[in-house]
N, C-alpha and C positions, 0 to 999 in steps of 0.2 A: 502493501499499500504505500504511495508516493507520502512523502512526510511534506504538510503544509509550511508555508512558507510563512514568516512571521511577516506582517505587512506596515512597511513605515510609518512609525509614529514622527510626531514634530519635532520630537528632539533628535531621533535618526537624520533629521531633514537638515536641524541648524550646527546639528556636530559637523555633518559634509560640505554645508558652506564655511563654515569654519577653522575646517580643514585646509580648503580654499585659499581662503583669504588670505591666514595666518598663517603659511607654509611658508620655509625658510629660501629668499631669493638671492643669488648673488646681485650686488652692487657692485655697478659699473665703477673700477677706476677714473675712466677719466671725469664721471662727473664726483668723484670725490674731489683730486685732481681740480678740475676748476673752480671750485668752491675754497680748497685749501688754501690750493696754489694763487688762483687772486684775489681772495682775501688777502693774503702774506704780502702779496706782490706790491698791486694796487694801493692798499692799507698803507705798505711805509712808500710811495710814491707822494700819495695823501699827505703824508707824516712832512713830506719831504715841504709839498707845496705849505704846510701851513709855515714850516720854520720859513720859507721864503717871504708869506705875509706878515709873516711879527716882525720881521727884519733880519729873525738870529743866519740866514741860511742866503750869500750873495755874492755866487756863482758866476763865472764870466756866461755869454748866452746859451754859446756850445757845450760847456760846461753841461748846462741846464738840460740840454736836448739831446745831447750823450744818456745823460740818467735814465729818461723818460724814455727815449727806445732801448734802453737796458731789458728796463723792467718790462714791457713786452717782446722783446727777442728772448730775455728767460720767462718766460708767463708761457709762449708759444711753443718754446723746448720741450717743458715738462708736461705740457697738453700734448706734442706728438708722440713724446714716451710710454706715454700712460695710454694713448689711443691703443699704438699698437703692442703694449703689452695686453689689452680686450683683447684684441683681433688672435692673437698667438693663445689667449683661454677659451674662445671661442664666444657668444654671444651671449648676453646676461639676459634676455628677454624670453629666457625658456622657463624661468619659475613662473612663481606661484599671483594669481591673478594682482595680488595686491604690491608684488614688486614690479610687477611689468607693466603697473597702471600708474604707478608712480615715475617708473622711466619714463613713458609717454607724457606726464604732467613736463617732468624738466624738458625733455625736450623740444616738446611745444610752447612751452617758455622761452627756452634760447632763441628761438624763431621769431615771438614775440620782440625780446628783446634786441634782435638786429634791425628786424621794422624800426623798432621809435630809436636806434641811435643812427639809420639812416635819414628820420623824415626829422626831427632837431638839429642833428647837423645840417644839413639842407636849406633848413629854415633859418640857423642865425647866421650859415655864411650867407646869405640872400638878404637879408633882415640886414648884415653886419651887428647881429645883437649879441652875443657872450651866454648872456643872461637865457634866454631863449634854449642853447646846447646845455646849459645847467640845471634846466628842467628834466630832459632825459633821466638823471640819475632817481630822482624821483619816483619816474613810471615805472623805472626797473626796480626797485627797490618793491613798491605795490605788484609788480608782476609778482617777484620773490613771494611776499608774502602770501599771493593765493597759491602758488606751487607746495608753501609750505603746510597751509592750512588744509590741502586734500589733502600732504604726506602723514599730518596728523590724524586725520580721517581717514584714516585706512590702518597707521601703525600705531596708532594712541600712544605716541613715547612724547613725553612732560616737553622733551627739548627743540621738539619739530614745534607745537604750538608755541612757545616759546619764540622759535624765533621768526616766524609767523607776526606774530603782536607785534616783534621791533620790529620787521619790518613795515608795517603799519605805518608804525610812530614816523617811523625813520622815513617814508614816504613823505607825510605830512611837512615834517622839520626840514625836510630838503625842500618841499615846494613851497615851504614859507621863508625859505633863508637864502633866496637865491639870488639878493640884493644885499646881504650880509657875508661878503667872502670867508671871513675869519671864521667864523659860524658856521659856516655851508661846510667848510673842510672838514672843522672839529666833530664836526658829526660825522659827516661819510667816514674819519678817517676810524671812528668808533665804531661806525655800523659794519664796515669792511671787518676787522678784525672781527667782534664779535655775531655779526651774523651772516658771514662767508666763511671765515679760516674757521671759528669753532667748528657751526654745523658741517665745514668740507672736514677736519680730523674726526670728526664721529661717522663720516658716511667711509674715509680713509679707513677706519680701522675692523669698519663692515664689510668693504669690501679685501682687504689683507682676512681676516677671518673665512671670507667666502671662498678665496681663492686659495685656502691652506686646506680647509674642509673638502674641495671638486679635488 
């Protein structure tokens, strides 16, 4: 006589959905490095500009340009290393739904950031008003706040919610301070270290742990 199969209960369905959403997935090293290296390097650049605005750093124009170029070149070099390492280890989007959704959210945010940079950069050049360019950072932090809030809804990690709220507050502050260079740079410097570099370090640890587990 065939054995009766127990019908699925609501608890079974919830357990199944939980296993899909909360499963472990490898954090892309590229994403972690974007935040960690970007926050450290561009935070250092903002700190350099704070010194300039305060009159503490008075380098020749060529030296200033070389420093800014070095920051970008260093970031691109580290990012290239991370991309190549991710390719060697295989795609990170084969993990559970939460990890794939999270990766997609940050990728979409990066696309939006690129559009924002182009729009505000062209606008500032066309209108010959540097303050227009400064608004782009406020929009970038607002988009990052949205991405981190989505990350929190998926992962429920407290530091992700704190990063989202910090990004929202930073976006508002920067938008109000575009005509106050020293305050603007100060807020931007703190935000880059606290809301990019620190979360980047958390993601980097996850990426390293996922790489070793794989």
